[in-house]
Each structure stands twice: as C-alpha cells, then as structure tokens.
N, C-alpha and C positions, 0 to 999 in steps of 0.2 A: 691209353696202357691200364687204366684202371682195371682191376679184377673184382671191387666191390664198390657198392656206391653207397653215398653216406655223404648227408648234407654238409656242407665245408664252413665253419661259423665265420662270420664278417669280422673279422680283425680289427674292424672301429668299433662295434657297439658290441663284442664278446670279449669276456676277461681273457687271457691266455690262460691254456692248462696245461701244466706240464706235459712233454709229448716225448714219449721214447720212439725212435725209427731203429729197426733191425734190419741191418742189408744182409741178404743170404743170397747164394748162388740157385739153389734148389729149391723144389717143394721136399719138405722134410728135414733140410737143416734147419729150419727156424725152431720146431720142435726139442730137436736133437741138443741143440746147442744154448736156446734162448727160452726156449717155452714156459719155464717156471718164472722168469724174471717178468716175460710177457703177461701172463696170467696175473701175477701178483700185482703189476700195474694197473691193469685193468680194474683188477679187486678195489685197490687203493682210489680209485676216480682218474686215474689218470690216461691222457690219450695213447693210443700203441698204434702205429704204423707200420706194416709190413712190407720192406719191397725184395721181392724176388728177381734176380738178374735174368734169368731162364726158365724154361717151363722142364728142364728135364728130360727132351726131347729121345736124347741118346743113353737114358738108364737103362738098366738091367729091369727084367721083370722076374720076380724071385718066386712067385708063382705059380707052378708048373702050368694049372688047368688055365691059367692066362696068358703065356707065353708063346703069343702067337702073333703070325706074320701082324695080322689086322688089329692086334691092339698094341704092338710095336708103331706102326702107322700112326696111331691116333693116341700115342704113350702121353705127349702134352697137354692132350685134352683130360685124358684120365687124370694125370696128374693133379692137373688145376680144379679136380673136382674132389680129389682127395684134400687137398689144400684148402680149400672152402670148407670141407668137413672138420678138418685138423683144427681151424680158425674159431670156427664154433666151438668146438670145445674148450678151446683157451677163453674165449671169451672177447676175441678181437674183431673187430668189423670192417675194419680199413686195410687194405693191402693193393699194393701195384706190382704190376711187371715191368721190368726195364724194356722189354722186347726184343731179348738176345735169343738166337739159337743156341743149345747145350753144345758145348765144345769137345765133348765125348772126354776121350784121355791123350796123353801126349803120345805122340807116334802112330794114332790109328789116323783114318782119311778123315772121320767129323771133325779133328782138330784143324784140318785145312781148309774146311767148308768156309766161304766166304762169308757166310752169313751169322756165323758164330761170336761168342762172346771173346774168344781169344783172337779171333781178328781182326774185331770190330776197331775202329780209332778210337785212341786213349781218350782224346780230348772230347771226342762227339759223346762218349758213354760218361763221360762225369759231367759234361753238361745234361743228360738226362739226370742222371740223380740229384743234380744241382737245380733242375726246376722243381723237383718234388720237394727235397730241402727248402726250396724258398715257399713253396705250394703249404708245404703241413707244418713246418716252422718246428721242426724237434729241436728240443733242450739237449736230448742226449742221443748218440748214434752208436751202434756195434755192429763189428766186423769181424773179419777175419784175421791173422796173422801173414806175416810176407810170403809165409810157404803154404798158406791157404787153408793150414791146419795139417792136411795128408798130400799136398803137392797136386790136386787136382785144378787141371788150370782154368775152370770157372771160380774156383777158391781165390785163387790168387790174384786174379782180373777183380773179381768182387773186392777183395783187399785194397787193389791202386783205387779203385773208382771210387770206395767210399771216403779214403783217405783225402783223395784229390777233392772231392765234394766237400767236406768238411771245410777244408783250407779255403774254397772258390766262392762258395753260397755267400758268403759275407763283403767278397768284394764285387763291387758294379764294372769292376773293368772287364770282370769273366763273365760273358754270355749277357750283353747288354741287350742282347734283342728281347730277352725275357723279362726285362726291367719296365716299368712304366716310365713315361718322360720325369713325371715328379719324383722319381727316384735314381734319375741319373742314370736312363735307360733309353733304349729307342723301340721300344717295342710298345703294346698298346696302351691306353689310359687303365688307371687302377680300374677303373669304374668297369673296364672292357675285359679283363682279364690279365692285365699287365701287372708284373709282380714286384717287390721290393726284396732287398738283399737280405740275407740272415744268416746268422754266425750261432749254431749250435753251441751250447757251454762245456759240453764232453763229448770225448771219443773214447769209446773202448775196444779192445780185442778181447774175445771168446776165447776162452783155454778150457781144455782138458789136463788137467794137474797129472804130473808123472805118479802122483802116488794113487791116483783112481786109476788110470792105465794099468798099472804094476799091478794093484789087488784083482781086477779082474783077470789079467791073464793069468796070475797066479790060481785062482777061483777053477778055469777052464782047464789049466793044465792039470789040476788037482784029481780032475775026473778024467783025464784022457784025453782031451781036447785041444788041440791049437786054436791059437788066437791071432789075433791080426798082427800082433805085436811080436812071434815068435819067430826064430831064425831059420831060414827054410833049410830042410835037411839035404845031407849031402854038400852043402855048399863050400864051394873051394874058398881058400882064404881071403883071395879077391871079392868073392861074391858076399861074405860074410860081413867085410869091412864096409862094401858098400851100401849092405842092409842096415848096418849098423849107424853109418852116416845119415840116412834116411829115417831111421826110427830117433834118432837125436834131435832132427829139425820136429818131428812130432810131439817130441816129449818138452812138457811146459814144466819147468823147475817149481815147486811148491812155493818157495822163496819170494817168486817173481811174480806171484799173485798179488794185485792190490785191492780186491773185492771180490769179496765171498757175498754171494746172496744165500741166503737160507730158503730152499724152495719146497721146506718138508711140506708146508701148506698147501701146495698147489698140486701134491702128488697126483689125484685123482683126475684134474684137469690135464697134466701131462702125460699120463699113462692113456688116459682116452685120446689125446689128440696122436700120439704116438701109432695108436690102433687105425688110424685113419690111411696110414700112408703104406696100404696094402701090397701095391706091386713093389715097393721098396725096401721094407722090413719083414724078412721071415722069421720064423720062430726061433731059428738058430742064431741071429745075429746076435751078438753082443750086447746091444742093448736092450734086446728083451729075453735072453736067453734064458735067465733066471726069473724072469716075470716081476712083477710087480714090488714085493718084496724086497728085491734086487735096488730097484731105484730108491727105494726108502733108504737103502743102506748105502750104495754106492753115488747117488747122485742126489741125495738131498741139499746138496748147493750147486750154485753155477759159479763158475770164474770166471774173472776176467783182469784184464791188465790196463789200467786207464792209460791212455795212451797222449792223449791230451786233454786239459782243462784249462778254460777262460775264468775261471772262478775258483778262488779258493778252496779246497776239499782238504778233508783230514788223510792222513798218509794211507791208513787201514780203513776202508770202507765195508761197509755190509750191506750197502744200497748203492744203484747206479746213479740215483738223483741226489746222493749225500750231496750239501755245499748248496743247494738249489731254493731246499725249504726257507720260507722267509723273504725269499727274493722275487724280483719280477724283472723279463730281459728289458730290453730298451724297444725301441721301435724296430729295428733291425736285428735282434738279438742280444747275444752276451757281449761285454764288452763296453765301449763309451754306451751311456746311457743306463746301462743295467742300473737297478736299485740294489744296495747295499742292505745286507742284513744286519741287525744291532750286535750278531753274535754269529760265528760259524760253530757250531758242536759237532764233534764226532757222531758219527752215524752209529 
C-alpha cells in the first residue's frame, strides 16, 4: 500500500517523534484542507504521514487538452504522480494509499462498483487504517466531518474509517492478527513484522469555517460570477429548501472551531502544492481563482474541530499538537503509561 518509501524507525532504539497522520479521500484533498498544517509540522521536525483512501480514478479532468479517454483510463496513475509532486512541495516524505477505488458520486454507476470505497466492508476498511496507525504510531489524526465536508461518498467513508481506526487501534481485541504475541495478538512476532496496539492522542475534524465560504462567495458574486454556494437559478421553493439544507451541512459555524492554525508562513509551499494537482484544479476553481494573494487573505489559517483528546489540552488551540509538548506516549500510545507534563500551557 505504500506510495513512498522511507525507512521506519525501530521503536525500541529510536525516540518517539511527534507524528501527524492526515486521512483523506483523494489526491488534492490533503493540500486544500491540511497542506499548511502538514508543511509547518515538517518544518518543526515532526513526522507527517498522509493516508489517501482512493486514487481518485473517477474524478473529472479539468484541463481540456488532457480530457481524453486514455487519460481517464489512467487517471489514478496520473493523480498519483500529482500527489507525489505536491508532497514534495509540502516537504512530506511518507504517504500511503488504503487501496480502494474512487466511489464516484452518489447515484452514479461508479458508486455501485464492488471495488469502490463506498461498497467496502467497513470493518475491513477500518482494519486497513488500524494497521497503518499501529505501524506509524501517530499522535494526532485528522479527517472530515460526518457529511464528508460536502457529501462526497468517499469523504463520508473516510470519516467513518478514520474515527473507527482512532477508537480501535489501541484495543488488542480488534484485528489481533496484526499484533505480535508479546502484545496479546495472534500475528507474527515483533521482530518479524508483528505490531503493538497504538492509541493516538488526538483526533481532529478539518473544517472550512462559514466566514471563509461566505467571504469567497461574496467576492465571486461581486464580479458577477457564481460560486459553489450560490442558490440555483429559477429554483422552485422545494429545490431551494433542499439546496439550503445541503449548504447548511457544509457550513461550519466559526464558533464551533476549536483549533485555528496560522499557516501563513507556509503560503509558498501550499501554493506550490496545489499547482501540482493539474487535472483537478482549474484556473476558475474558487480555491485558486484569485491567485496566491487570495490564499494569503482567505486561507491564512486552517481550521479544525477537536473531536477527541486523550490528553489535557487547552479549550482554544493554535496547534494540533497542543498539550503534547513535554510529554511522551506510553509503549502503546496515549493513555495509561504516558508521561505527564509538569504543566500544560495554552498553545
């Protein structure tokens, strides 16, 4: 499943490095939602691991000259190359793919493909991510909300799998075949690839605050362009109500954000990374429509909602690693056996 090869440290002989694992649905999602946080973590000497659940085979190709049957047949391969270049821009050297086919959109034939993420057995899918959590031992994980941000089936599935893996990876009763006998499992010995349970410390839901979406929509409408969040023209009252209900699921009230990460220092890395996803990001896409200066204005912070924490952490944060400085996990992660800090200050 590995997309990038990097020697993994021996947990016995190497000190634990604070690790961020971001879990996404398709190539390009990582840069849009968490690229700045990832780049800053790399810069701070932390380990960053990206998990992408599909290769995005069913995506559109927004470049007319590239929009050919041949390129659609190999779109997963093309997007894997785009992802590799984007990770290079962000400084990330480790990423994995969960191994599922893109689920297309609800109601389309691709959504019924037996190979796709949407049709996957949920316990098996969670088990695949549990394996990666136990392998890489992240302290912090990020994913989407229950609606998948905008209702895409792969994003919804990613949420369920990430939340499930966060809960199960530290429990030796789940997927014991992954665990070494010395850690209560039925798998290979530790020296032959058997793993130990691992409980990450914190789980975050990435979010685009309502204020950002509203500001972008207003800017587009001011120049006479429609945004993704504009109501359909000539909609019936029923259609308008349906649209408003859909948008309400997408909008995240600013007051629900627990963690605002200032990513302005990583503007160059993020902008370079988004440019690598050529097949997916057209010049009129709202995320790039107004250029790099707009990123500095509208996306100078990445927002998260802290869903779970196994360590004390401040109510309002500016770092997803808040509460972890000065602490070390126990042999199976955060919880029993983790070192307590002298004091936990606000981040």
